[in-house]
PDB file of the backbone (N, CA, C, O) and the ligand in Angstrom, with CONECT records:
HET     ZN  A 101       1
ATOM      1  N   MET A   1     166.700  28.239 102.504  1.00  0.00           N
ATOM      2  CA  MET A   1     165.777  27.131 102.559  1.00  0.00           C
ATOM      3  C   MET A   1     165.868  26.364 103.956  1.00  0.00           C
ATOM      4  O   MET A   1     166.660  25.453 104.192  1.00  0.00           O
ATOM      5  N   ASP A   2     164.940  26.876 104.828  1.00  0.00           N
ATOM      6  CA  ASP A   2     165.023  26.298 106.209  1.00  0.00           C
ATOM      7  C   ASP A   2     163.671  25.538 106.377  1.00  0.00           C
ATOM      8  O   ASP A   2     162.605  26.023 105.999  1.00  0.00           O
ATOM      9  N   GLY A   3     163.784  24.321 106.965  1.00  0.00           N
ATOM     10  CA  GLY A   3     162.601  23.566 107.237  1.00  0.00           C
ATOM     11  C   GLY A   3     162.353  22.490 106.183  1.00  0.00           C
ATOM     12  O   GLY A   3     163.048  22.421 105.170  1.00  0.00           O
ATOM     13  N   ILE A   4     161.371  21.670 106.435  1.00  0.00           N
ATOM     14  CA  ILE A   4     160.960  20.529 105.543  1.00  0.00           C
ATOM     15  C   ILE A   4     159.631  20.827 104.965  1.00  0.00           C
ATOM     16  O   ILE A   4     158.738  21.335 105.643  1.00  0.00           O
ATOM     17  N   ARG A   5     159.489  20.508 103.690  1.00  0.00           N
ATOM     18  CA  ARG A   5     158.213  20.859 103.062  1.00  0.00           C
ATOM     19  C   ARG A   5     157.151  19.791 103.357  1.00  0.00           C
ATOM     20  O   ARG A   5     157.418  18.594 103.255  1.00  0.00           O
ATOM     21  N   ARG A   6     155.958  20.237 103.720  1.00  0.00           N
ATOM     22  CA  ARG A   6     154.854  19.323 103.988  1.00  0.00           C
ATOM     23  C   ARG A   6     154.581  18.320 102.858  1.00  0.00           C
ATOM     24  O   ARG A   6     154.255  17.154 103.084  1.00  0.00           O
ATOM     25  N   ARG A   7     154.731  18.835 101.631  1.00  0.00           N
ATOM     26  CA  ARG A   7     154.479  17.992 100.424  1.00  0.00           C
ATOM     27  C   ARG A   7     155.365  16.745 100.464  1.00  0.00           C
ATOM     28  O   ARG A   7     154.936  15.633 100.158  1.00  0.00           O
ATOM     29  N   ASP A   8     156.667  16.992 100.871  1.00  0.00           N
ATOM     30  CA  ASP A   8     157.627  15.873 100.973  1.00  0.00           C
ATOM     31  C   ASP A   8     157.310  14.847 101.991  1.00  0.00           C
ATOM     32  O   ASP A   8     157.531  13.650 101.810  1.00  0.00           O
ATOM     33  N   VAL A   9     156.745  15.382 103.154  1.00  0.00           N
ATOM     34  CA  VAL A   9     156.397  14.490 104.237  1.00  0.00           C
ATOM     35  C   VAL A   9     155.168  13.582 103.757  1.00  0.00           C
ATOM     36  O   VAL A   9     155.157  12.371 103.977  1.00  0.00           O
ATOM     37  N   ILE A  10     154.235  14.182 103.152  1.00  0.00           N
ATOM     38  CA  ILE A  10     153.047  13.433 102.625  1.00  0.00           C
ATOM     39  C   ILE A  10     153.472  12.451 101.611  1.00  0.00           C
ATOM     40  O   ILE A  10     152.976  11.324 101.599  1.00  0.00           O
ATOM     41  N   LEU A  11     154.406  12.838 100.720  1.00  0.00           N
ATOM     42  CA  LEU A  11     154.931  11.927  99.675  1.00  0.00           C
ATOM     43  C   LEU A  11     155.643  10.769 100.319  1.00  0.00           C
ATOM     44  O   LEU A  11     155.573   9.650  99.811  1.00  0.00           O
ATOM     45  N   GLY A  12     156.337  11.000 101.436  1.00  0.00           N
ATOM     46  CA  GLY A  12     157.100   9.928 102.081  1.00  0.00           C
ATOM     47  C   GLY A  12     156.183   8.964 102.685  1.00  0.00           C
ATOM     48  O   GLY A  12     156.417   7.758 102.600  1.00  0.00           O
ATOM     49  N   ILE A  13     155.082   9.448 103.331  1.00  0.00           N
ATOM     50  CA  ILE A  13     154.093   8.568 103.990  1.00  0.00           C
ATOM     51  C   ILE A  13     153.376   7.759 102.914  1.00  0.00           C
ATOM     52  O   ILE A  13     153.169   6.559 103.091  1.00  0.00           O
ATOM     53  N   LEU A  14     152.976   8.412 101.761  1.00  0.00           N
ATOM     54  CA  LEU A  14     152.283   7.732 100.706  1.00  0.00           C
ATOM     55  C   LEU A  14     153.157   6.582 100.086  1.00  0.00           C
ATOM     56  O   LEU A  14     152.641   5.511  99.764  1.00  0.00           O
ATOM     57  N   SER A  15     154.461   6.831  99.933  1.00  0.00           N
ATOM     58  CA  SER A  15     155.293   5.842  99.306  1.00  0.00           C
ATOM     59  C   SER A  15     155.444   4.604 100.223  1.00  0.00           C
ATOM     60  O   SER A  15     155.522   3.479  99.732  1.00  0.00           O
ATOM     61  N   THR A  16     155.483   4.815 101.539  1.00  0.00           N
ATOM     62  CA  THR A  16     155.540   3.669 102.422  1.00  0.00           C
ATOM     63  C   THR A  16     154.182   2.877 102.402  1.00  0.00           C
ATOM     64  O   THR A  16     154.175   1.646 102.415  1.00  0.00           O
ATOM     65  N   VAL A  17     153.092   3.590 102.371  1.00  0.00           N
ATOM     66  CA  VAL A  17     151.770   2.924 102.302  1.00  0.00           C
ATOM     67  C   VAL A  17     151.687   2.167 101.014  1.00  0.00           C
ATOM     68  O   VAL A  17     151.246   1.018 101.023  1.00  0.00           O
ATOM     69  N   ILE A  18     152.090   2.749  99.891  1.00  0.00           N
ATOM     70  CA  ILE A  18     151.997   2.103  98.597  1.00  0.00           C
ATOM     71  C   ILE A  18     152.896   0.794  98.562  1.00  0.00           C
ATOM     72  O   ILE A  18     152.516  -0.225  97.984  1.00  0.00           O
ATOM     73  N   THR A  19     154.108   0.890  99.215  1.00  0.00           N
ATOM     74  CA  THR A  19     154.977  -0.278  99.255  1.00  0.00           C
ATOM     75  C   THR A  19     154.227  -1.362 100.028  1.00  0.00           C
ATOM     76  O   THR A  19     154.244  -2.520  99.611  1.00  0.00           O
ATOM     77  N   GLY A  20     153.575  -1.029 101.131  1.00  0.00           N
ATOM     78  CA  GLY A  20     152.839  -2.071 101.907  1.00  0.00           C
ATOM     79  C   GLY A  20     151.736  -2.689 101.165  1.00  0.00           C
ATOM     80  O   GLY A  20     151.534  -3.901 101.241  1.00  0.00           O
ATOM     81  N   ILE A  21     150.963  -1.851 100.400  1.00  0.00           N
ATOM     82  CA  ILE A  21     149.804  -2.341  99.649  1.00  0.00           C
ATOM     83  C   ILE A  21     150.250  -3.212  98.474  1.00  0.00           C
ATOM     84  O   ILE A  21     149.601  -4.203  98.140  1.00  0.00           O
ATOM     85  N   CYS A  22     151.368  -2.827  97.851  1.00  0.00           N
ATOM     86  CA  CYS A  22     151.878  -3.596  96.712  1.00  0.00           C
ATOM     87  C   CYS A  22     152.372  -4.959  97.178  1.00  0.00           C
ATOM     88  O   CYS A  22     152.119  -5.949  96.491  1.00  0.00           O
ATOM     89  N   ILE A  23     153.044  -5.060  98.278  1.00  0.00           N
ATOM     90  CA  ILE A  23     153.521  -6.347  98.780  1.00  0.00           C
ATOM     91  C   ILE A  23     152.326  -7.204  99.201  1.00  0.00           C
ATOM     92  O   ILE A  23     152.298  -8.408  98.948  1.00  0.00           O
ATOM     93  N   PHE A  24     151.336  -6.573  99.846  1.00  0.00           N
ATOM     94  CA  PHE A  24     150.113  -7.420 100.242  1.00  0.00           C
ATOM     95  C   PHE A  24     149.366  -7.941  98.981  1.00  0.00           C
ATOM     96  O   PHE A  24     149.121  -9.137  98.828  1.00  0.00           O
ATOM     97  N   PHE A  25     149.010  -6.956  98.066  1.00  0.00           N
ATOM     98  CA  PHE A  25     148.230  -7.500  96.893  1.00  0.00           C
ATOM     99  C   PHE A  25     149.089  -8.165  95.842  1.00  0.00           C
ATOM    100  O   PHE A  25     148.585  -8.769  94.895  1.00  0.00           O
ATOM    101  N   GLY A  26     150.391  -8.046  96.020  1.00  0.00           N
ATOM    102  CA  GLY A  26     151.303  -8.725  95.136  1.00  0.00           C
ATOM    103  C   GLY A  26     151.230 -10.237  95.237  1.00  0.00           C
ATOM    104  O   GLY A  26     151.580 -10.993  94.330  1.00  0.00           O
ATOM    105  N   CYS A  27     150.723 -10.637  96.470  1.00  0.00           N
ATOM    106  CA  CYS A  27     150.526 -12.088  96.691  1.00  0.00           C
ATOM    107  C   CYS A  27     149.412 -12.701  95.773  1.00  0.00           C
ATOM    108  O   CYS A  27     149.426 -13.877  95.409  1.00  0.00           O
ATOM    109  N   PHE A  28     148.461 -11.803  95.441  1.00  0.00           N
ATOM    110  CA  PHE A  28     147.336 -12.283  94.592  1.00  0.00           C
ATOM    111  C   PHE A  28     147.581 -11.920  93.109  1.00  0.00           C
ATOM    112  O   PHE A  28     147.160 -12.626  92.193  1.00  0.00           O
ATOM    113  N   TYR A  29     148.275 -10.798  92.924  1.00  0.00           N
ATOM    114  CA  TYR A  29     148.395 -10.330  91.563  1.00  0.00           C
ATOM    115  C   TYR A  29     149.892  -9.911  91.395  1.00  0.00           C
ATOM    116  O   TYR A  29     150.350  -8.848  91.814  1.00  0.00           O
ATOM    117  N   ARG A  30     150.582 -10.849  90.749  1.00  0.00           N
ATOM    118  CA  ARG A  30     152.106 -10.731  90.659  1.00  0.00           C
ATOM    119  C   ARG A  30     152.685  -9.410  90.182  1.00  0.00           C
ATOM    120  O   ARG A  30     153.618  -8.898  90.800  1.00  0.00           O
ATOM    121  N   PRO A  31     152.151  -8.831  89.079  1.00  0.00           N
ATOM    122  CA  PRO A  31     152.848  -7.593  88.558  1.00  0.00           C
ATOM    123  C   PRO A  31     152.916  -6.463  89.651  1.00  0.00           C
ATOM    124  O   PRO A  31     153.760  -5.573  89.544  1.00  0.00           O
ATOM    125  N   LEU A  32     152.087  -6.491  90.635  1.00  0.00           N
ATOM    126  CA  LEU A  32     152.155  -5.447  91.724  1.00  0.00           C
ATOM    127  C   LEU A  32     153.385  -5.580  92.555  1.00  0.00           C
ATOM    128  O   LEU A  32     153.834  -4.616  93.175  1.00  0.00           O
ATOM    129  N   LEU A  33     153.968  -6.828  92.579  1.00  0.00           N
ATOM    130  CA  LEU A  33     155.130  -7.050  93.310  1.00  0.00           C
ATOM    131  C   LEU A  33     156.336  -6.214  92.812  1.00  0.00           C
ATOM    132  O   LEU A  33     157.208  -5.797  93.574  1.00  0.00           O
ATOM    133  N   PHE A  34     156.320  -6.007  91.510  1.00  0.00           N
ATOM    134  CA  PHE A  34     157.428  -5.271  90.886  1.00  0.00           C
ATOM    135  C   PHE A  34     157.305  -3.765  91.222  1.00  0.00           C
ATOM    136  O   PHE A  34     158.283  -3.022  91.133  1.00  0.00           O
ATOM    137  N   LEU A  35     156.057  -3.320  91.620  1.00  0.00           N
ATOM    138  CA  LEU A  35     155.926  -1.929  91.880  1.00  0.00           C
ATOM    139  C   LEU A  35     156.418  -1.556  93.280  1.00  0.00           C
ATOM    140  O   LEU A  35     156.726  -0.399  93.569  1.00  0.00           O
ATOM    141  N   ALA A  36     156.481  -2.579  94.135  1.00  0.00           N
ATOM    142  CA  ALA A  36     156.887  -2.388  95.537  1.00  0.00           C
ATOM    143  C   ALA A  36     158.318  -1.788  95.634  1.00  0.00           C
ATOM    144  O   ALA A  36     158.503  -0.793  96.335  1.00  0.00           O
ATOM    145  N   PRO A  37     159.326  -2.367  94.950  1.00  0.00           N
ATOM    146  CA  PRO A  37     160.601  -1.776  95.014  1.00  0.00           C
ATOM    147  C   PRO A  37     160.707  -0.355  94.532  1.00  0.00           C
ATOM    148  O   PRO A  37     161.497   0.431  95.053  1.00  0.00           O
ATOM    149  N   VAL A  38     159.853   0.000  93.465  1.00  0.00           N
ATOM    150  CA  VAL A  38     159.887   1.343  92.929  1.00  0.00           C
ATOM    151  C   VAL A  38     159.527   2.363  94.017  1.00  0.00           C
ATOM    152  O   VAL A  38     160.211   3.370  94.201  1.00  0.00           O
ATOM    153  N   SER A  39     158.399   2.064  94.755  1.00  0.00           N
ATOM    154  CA  SER A  39     157.944   3.026  95.744  1.00  0.00           C
ATOM    155  C   SER A  39     158.929   3.021  96.966  1.00  0.00           C
ATOM    156  O   SER A  39     159.082   4.019  97.670  1.00  0.00           O
ATOM    157  N   LEU A  40     159.571   1.869  97.170  1.00  0.00           N
ATOM    158  CA  LEU A  40     160.542   1.788  98.274  1.00  0.00           C
ATOM    159  C   LEU A  40     161.784   2.652  97.902  1.00  0.00           C
ATOM    160  O   LEU A  40     162.357   3.279  98.792  1.00  0.00           O
ATOM    161  N   VAL A  41     162.190   2.700  96.683  1.00  0.00           N
ATOM    162  CA  VAL A  41     163.352   3.471  96.266  1.00  0.00           C
ATOM    163  C   VAL A  41     162.952   4.979  96.321  1.00  0.00           C
ATOM    164  O   VAL A  41     163.782   5.824  96.658  1.00  0.00           O
ATOM    165  N   LEU A  42     161.695   5.300  95.993  1.00  0.00           N
ATOM    166  CA  LEU A  42     161.271   6.655  96.070  1.00  0.00           C
ATOM    167  C   LEU A  42     161.318   7.134  97.499  1.00  0.00           C
ATOM    168  O   LEU A  42     161.743   8.258  97.766  1.00  0.00           O
ATOM    169  N   TYR A  43     160.879   6.281  98.440  1.00  0.00           N
ATOM    170  CA  TYR A  43     160.933   6.724  99.867  1.00  0.00           C
ATOM    171  C   TYR A  43     162.399   6.851 100.321  1.00  0.00           C
ATOM    172  O   TYR A  43     162.747   7.788 101.041  1.00  0.00           O
ATOM    173  N   TRP A  44     163.247   5.912  99.901  1.00  0.00           N
ATOM    174  CA  TRP A  44     164.670   5.894 100.263  1.00  0.00           C
ATOM    175  C   TRP A  44     165.268   7.258  99.750  1.00  0.00           C
ATOM    176  O   TRP A  44     165.984   7.922 100.500  1.00  0.00           O
ATOM    177  N   TYR A  45     164.986   7.658  98.519  1.00  0.00           N
ATOM    178  CA  TYR A  45     165.492   8.869  97.933  1.00  0.00           C
ATOM    179  C   TYR A  45     164.996  10.042  98.734  1.00  0.00           C
ATOM    180  O   TYR A  45     165.781  10.914  99.107  1.00  0.00           O
ATOM    181  N   LEU A  46     163.718  10.082  99.006  1.00  0.00           N
ATOM    182  CA  LEU A  46     163.147  11.235  99.797  1.00  0.00           C
ATOM    183  C   LEU A  46     163.750  11.397 101.137  1.00  0.00           C
ATOM    184  O   LEU A  46     164.025  12.507 101.592  1.00  0.00           O
ATOM    185  N   ASP A  47     163.970  10.197 101.818  1.00  0.00           N
ATOM    186  CA  ASP A  47     164.580  10.221 103.137  1.00  0.00           C
ATOM    187  C   ASP A  47     166.004  10.695 103.088  1.00  0.00           C
ATOM    188  O   ASP A  47     166.451  11.394 103.997  1.00  0.00           O
ATOM    189  N   LYS A  48     166.720  10.341 102.070  1.00  0.00           N
ATOM    190  CA  LYS A  48     168.150  10.757 101.950  1.00  0.00           C
ATOM    191  C   LYS A  48     168.274  12.176 101.615  1.00  0.00           C
ATOM    192  O   LYS A  48     169.254  12.794 102.029  1.00  0.00           O
ATOM    193  N   THR A  49     167.330  12.787 100.867  1.00  0.00           N
ATOM    194  CA  THR A  49     167.568  14.089 100.294  1.00  0.00           C
ATOM    195  C   THR A  49     166.673  15.242 101.004  1.00  0.00           C
ATOM    196  O   THR A  49     167.127  16.374 101.171  1.00  0.00           O
ATOM    197  N   ARG A  50     165.411  14.880 101.393  1.00  0.00           N
ATOM    198  CA  ARG A  50     164.567  15.920 101.888  1.00  0.00           C
ATOM    199  C   ARG A  50     164.110  15.771 103.362  1.00  0.00           C
ATOM    200  O   ARG A  50     163.964  16.762 104.078  1.00  0.00           O
ATOM    201  N   LEU A  51     163.898  14.569 103.776  1.00  0.00           N
ATOM    202  CA  LEU A  51     163.283  14.296 105.139  1.00  0.00           C
ATOM    203  C   LEU A  51     164.407  14.200 106.228  1.00  0.00           C
ATOM    204  O   LEU A  51     164.457  13.265 107.026  1.00  0.00           O
ATOM    205  N   ARG A  52     165.256  15.178 106.204  1.00  0.00           N
ATOM    206  CA  ARG A  52     166.375  15.266 107.124  1.00  0.00           C
ATOM    207  C   ARG A  52     166.286  16.515 107.944  1.00  0.00           C
ATOM    208  O   ARG A  52     165.681  17.486 107.491  1.00  0.00           O
ATOM    209  N   CYS A  53     166.881  16.553 109.184  1.00  0.00           N
ATOM    210  CA  CYS A  53     166.960  17.778 109.965  1.00  0.00           C
ATOM    211  C   CYS A  53     167.743  18.815 109.107  1.00  0.00           C
ATOM    212  O   CYS A  53     168.836  18.548 108.606  1.00  0.00           O
ATOM    213  N   PRO A  54     167.131  19.984 108.972  1.00  0.00           N
ATOM    214  CA  PRO A  54     167.844  21.029 108.100  1.00  0.00           C
ATOM    215  C   PRO A  54     169.084  21.615 108.817  1.00  0.00           C
ATOM    216  O   PRO A  54     169.876  22.327 108.199  1.00  0.00           O
ATOM    217  N   HIS A  55     169.253  21.300 110.167  1.00  0.00           N
ATOM    218  CA  HIS A  55     170.343  21.946 110.864  1.00  0.00           C
ATOM    219  C   HIS A  55     171.502  20.993 110.924  1.00  0.00           C
ATOM    220  O   HIS A  55     172.635  21.410 110.684  1.00  0.00           O
ATOM    221  N   CYS A  56     171.268  19.658 111.250  1.00  0.00           N
ATOM    222  CA  CYS A  56     172.358  18.726 111.489  1.00  0.00           C
ATOM    223  C   CYS A  56     172.401  17.557 110.428  1.00  0.00           C
ATOM    224  O   CYS A  56     173.377  16.814 110.328  1.00  0.00           O
ATOM    225  N   GLY A  57     171.284  17.451 109.651  1.00  0.00           N
ATOM    226  CA  GLY A  57     171.208  16.376 108.707  1.00  0.00           C
ATOM    227  C   GLY A  57     170.833  15.021 109.366  1.00  0.00           C
ATOM    228  O   GLY A  57     170.959  13.962 108.751  1.00  0.00           O
ATOM    229  N   GLY A  58     170.392  15.088 110.570  1.00  0.00           N
ATOM    230  CA  GLY A  58     170.111  13.787 111.245  1.00  0.00           C
ATOM    231  C   GLY A  58     168.728  13.217 110.737  1.00  0.00           C
ATOM    232  O   GLY A  58     167.875  13.914 110.187  1.00  0.00           O
ATOM    233  N   PHE A  59     168.616  11.920 110.977  1.00  0.00           N
ATOM    234  CA  PHE A  59     167.412  11.180 110.548  1.00  0.00           C
ATOM    235  C   PHE A  59     166.220  11.549 111.399  1.00  0.00           C
ATOM    236  O   PHE A  59     166.346  11.597 112.623  1.00  0.00           O
ATOM    237  N   ILE A  60     165.106  11.802 110.828  1.00  0.00           N
ATOM    238  CA  ILE A  60     163.841  12.061 111.541  1.00  0.00           C
ATOM    239  C   ILE A  60     162.794  11.046 111.010  1.00  0.00           C
ATOM    240  O   ILE A  60     162.592  10.948 109.800  1.00  0.00           O
ATOM    241  N   ASN A  61     162.124  10.284 111.927  1.00  0.00           N
ATOM    242  CA  ASN A  61     161.200   9.319 111.314  1.00  0.00           C
ATOM    243  C   ASN A  61     159.857   9.974 110.965  1.00  0.00           C
ATOM    244  O   ASN A  61     159.562  11.101 111.362  1.00  0.00           O
ATOM    245  N   LEU A  62     159.090   9.242 110.233  1.00  0.00           N
ATOM    246  CA  LEU A  62     157.833   9.805 109.680  1.00  0.00           C
ATOM    247  C   LEU A  62     156.860  10.184 110.754  1.00  0.00           C
ATOM    248  O   LEU A  62     156.132  11.167 110.617  1.00  0.00           O
ATOM    249  N   ASP A  63     156.836   9.445 111.791  1.00  0.00           N
ATOM    250  CA  ASP A  63     155.898   9.746 112.947  1.00  0.00           C
ATOM    251  C   ASP A  63     156.226  11.161 113.527  1.00  0.00           C
ATOM    252  O   ASP A  63     155.343  11.981 113.781  1.00  0.00           O
ATOM    253  N   THR A  64     157.506  11.378 113.711  1.00  0.00           N
ATOM    254  CA  THR A  64     157.925  12.592 114.269  1.00  0.00           C
ATOM    255  C   THR A  64     157.585  13.796 113.343  1.00  0.00           C
ATOM    256  O   THR A  64     157.162  14.868 113.776  1.00  0.00           O
ATOM    257  N   LEU A  65     157.805  13.529 112.058  1.00  0.00           N
ATOM    258  CA  LEU A  65     157.573  14.596 111.053  1.00  0.00           C
ATOM    259  C   LEU A  65     156.079  14.927 110.992  1.00  0.00           C
ATOM    260  O   LEU A  65     155.705  16.094 110.874  1.00  0.00           O
ATOM    261  N   LEU A  66     155.210  13.879 111.075  1.00  0.00           N
ATOM    262  CA  LEU A  66     153.759  14.069 111.076  1.00  0.00           C
ATOM    263  C   LEU A  66     153.383  14.860 112.354  1.00  0.00           C
ATOM    264  O   LEU A  66     152.546  15.761 112.308  1.00  0.00           O
ATOM    265  N   TYR A  67     153.986  14.523 113.434  1.00  0.00           N
ATOM    266  CA  TYR A  67     153.695  15.222 114.687  1.00  0.00           C
ATOM    267  C   TYR A  67     154.185  16.689 114.597  1.00  0.00           C
ATOM    268  O   TYR A  67     153.512  17.601 115.077  1.00  0.00           O
ATOM    269  N   ALA A  68     155.303  16.888 114.009  1.00  0.00           N
ATOM    270  CA  ALA A  68     155.916  18.206 113.920  1.00  0.00           C
ATOM    271  C   ALA A  68     155.127  19.157 113.012  1.00  0.00           C
ATOM    272  O   ALA A  68     155.282  20.374 113.108  1.00  0.00           O
ATOM    273  N   SER A  69     154.298  18.617 112.150  1.00  0.00           N
ATOM    274  CA  SER A  69     153.520  19.512 111.236  1.00  0.00           C
ATOM    275  C   SER A  69     152.384  20.140 112.033  1.00  0.00           C
ATOM    276  O   SER A  69     151.846  21.159 111.600  1.00  0.00           O
ATOM    277  N   ALA A  70     152.010  19.610 113.124  1.00  0.00           N
ATOM    278  CA  ALA A  70     150.852  20.210 113.915  1.00  0.00           C
ATOM    279  C   ALA A  70     151.291  20.757 115.245  1.00  0.00           C
ATOM    280  O   ALA A  70     150.617  21.606 115.828  1.00  0.00           O
ATOM    281  N   HIS A  71     152.523  20.234 115.776  1.00  0.00           N
ATOM    282  CA  HIS A  71     152.885  20.676 117.097  1.00  0.00           C
ATOM    283  C   HIS A  71     154.412  21.144 117.010  1.00  0.00           C
ATOM    284  O   HIS A  71     155.168  20.732 116.131  1.00  0.00           O
ATOM    285  N   PRO A  72     154.769  21.996 117.953  1.00  0.00           N
ATOM    286  CA  PRO A  72     156.262  22.289 118.001  1.00  0.00           C
ATOM    287  C   PRO A  72     156.975  21.095 118.355  1.00  0.00           C
ATOM    288  O   PRO A  72     156.578  20.369 119.266  1.00  0.00           O
ATOM    289  N   CYS A  73     158.144  20.820 117.592  1.00  0.00           N
ATOM    290  CA  CYS A  73     158.888  19.612 117.770  1.00  0.00           C
ATOM    291  C   CYS A  73     160.302  19.947 117.624  1.00  0.00           C
ATOM    292  O   CYS A  73     160.621  20.874 116.879  1.00  0.00           O
ATOM    293  N   HIS A  74     161.254  19.220 118.323  1.00  0.00           N
ATOM    294  CA  HIS A  74     162.667  19.508 118.247  1.00  0.00           C
ATOM    295  C   HIS A  74     163.408  18.295 117.821  1.00  0.00           C
ATOM    296  O   HIS A  74     163.019  17.166 118.118  1.00  0.00           O
ATOM    297  N   CYS A  75     164.526  18.542 117.090  1.00  0.00           N
ATOM    298  CA  CYS A  75     165.381  17.476 116.632  1.00  0.00           C
ATOM    299  C   CYS A  75     166.028  16.733 117.829  1.00  0.00           C
ATOM    300  O   CYS A  75     166.436  17.346 118.816  1.00  0.00           O
ATOM    301  N   ARG A  76     166.103  15.407 117.703  1.00  0.00           N
ATOM    302  CA  ARG A  76     166.628  14.612 118.816  1.00  0.00           C
ATOM    303  C   ARG A  76     168.203  14.686 118.876  1.00  0.00           C
ATOM    304  O   ARG A  76     168.815  14.414 119.909  1.00  0.00           O
ATOM    305  N   LYS A  77     168.791  15.054 117.762  1.00  0.00           N
ATOM    306  CA  LYS A  77     170.227  15.121 117.753  1.00  0.00           C
ATOM    307  C   LYS A  77     170.796  16.455 118.139  1.00  0.00           C
ATOM    308  O   LYS A  77     171.701  16.527 118.970  1.00  0.00           O
ATOM    309  N   CYS A  78     170.284  17.522 117.552  1.00  0.00           N
ATOM    310  CA  CYS A  78     170.906  18.856 117.771  1.00  0.00           C
ATOM    311  C   CYS A  78     169.954  19.750 118.638  1.00  0.00           C
ATOM    312  O   CYS A  78     170.382  20.791 119.136  1.00  0.00           O
ATOM    313  N   GLY A  79     168.707  19.351 118.807  1.00  0.00           N
ATOM    314  CA  GLY A  79     167.794  20.155 119.703  1.00  0.00           C
ATOM    315  C   GLY A  79     167.146  21.311 119.008  1.00  0.00           C
ATOM    316  O   GLY A  79     166.313  22.005 119.591  1.00  0.00           O
ATOM    317  N   GLU A  80     167.514  21.534 117.763  1.00  0.00           N
ATOM    318  CA  GLU A  80     166.887  22.675 116.995  1.00  0.00           C
ATOM    319  C   GLU A  80     165.401  22.381 116.672  1.00  0.00           C
ATOM    320  O   GLU A  80     164.994  21.228 116.528  1.00  0.00           O
ATOM    321  N   LYS A  81     164.620  23.456 116.565  1.00  0.00           N
ATOM    322  CA  LYS A  81     163.222  23.295 116.172  1.00  0.00           C
ATOM    323  C   LYS A  81     163.075  22.799 114.751  1.00  0.00           C
ATOM    324  O   LYS A  81     163.735  23.278 113.829  1.00  0.00           O
ATOM    325  N   ILE A  82     162.136  21.766 114.587  1.00  0.00           N
ATOM    326  CA  ILE A  82     161.889  21.338 113.178  1.00  0.00           C
ATOM    327  C   ILE A  82     160.732  22.105 112.673  1.00  0.00           C
ATOM    328  O   ILE A  82     159.645  22.064 113.251  1.00  0.00           O
ATOM    329  N   VAL A  83     160.949  22.834 111.563  1.00  0.00           N
ATOM    330  CA  VAL A  83     159.908  23.619 110.910  1.00  0.00           C
ATOM    331  C   VAL A  83     159.388  22.920 109.696  1.00  0.00           C
ATOM    332  O   VAL A  83     160.141  22.558 108.791  1.00  0.00           O
ATOM    333  N   ILE A  84     158.032  22.723 109.681  1.00  0.00           N
ATOM    334  CA  ILE A  84     157.423  22.092 108.485  1.00  0.00           C
ATOM    335  C   ILE A  84     156.765  23.200 107.692  1.00  0.00           C
ATOM    336  O   ILE A  84     155.771  23.789 108.119  1.00  0.00           O
ATOM    337  N   ARG A  85     157.324  23.467 106.555  1.00  0.00           N
ATOM    338  CA  ARG A  85     156.714  24.502 105.693  1.00  0.00           C
ATOM    339  C   ARG A  85     155.594  24.050 104.861  1.00  0.00           C
ATOM    340  O   ARG A  85     155.666  22.928 104.359  1.00  0.00           O
ATOM    341  N   PRO A  86     154.535  24.812 104.648  1.00  0.00           N
ATOM    342  CA  PRO A  86     153.432  24.361 103.792  1.00  0.00           C
ATOM    343  C   PRO A  86     153.827  24.245 102.324  1.00  0.00           C
ATOM    344  O   PRO A  86     153.001  23.876 101.489  1.00  0.00           O
TER     345      PRO A  86
HETATM  346 ZN    ZN A 101     169.133  18.252 114.016  1.00  0.00          ZN2+
END
């Protein structure tokens, strides 16, 4: 199992977007505020388990992952190529 799955990258981006939306609309509609920590925990879990460098386990931010899905990109810690699998 080498590389990061594109599905996990998209899920990570979605969960951060949902967290933002929930906090914003939570100001007007209270129950949405309780949904924000759920999506935040989902992102935290994805980040800890899937969105890591497959070679050294180093943190890669979402911007880099999004860039890596279309361009060749290397890990900042170990210098290995980051492969995004479909
Ligand atoms: Zn690395």
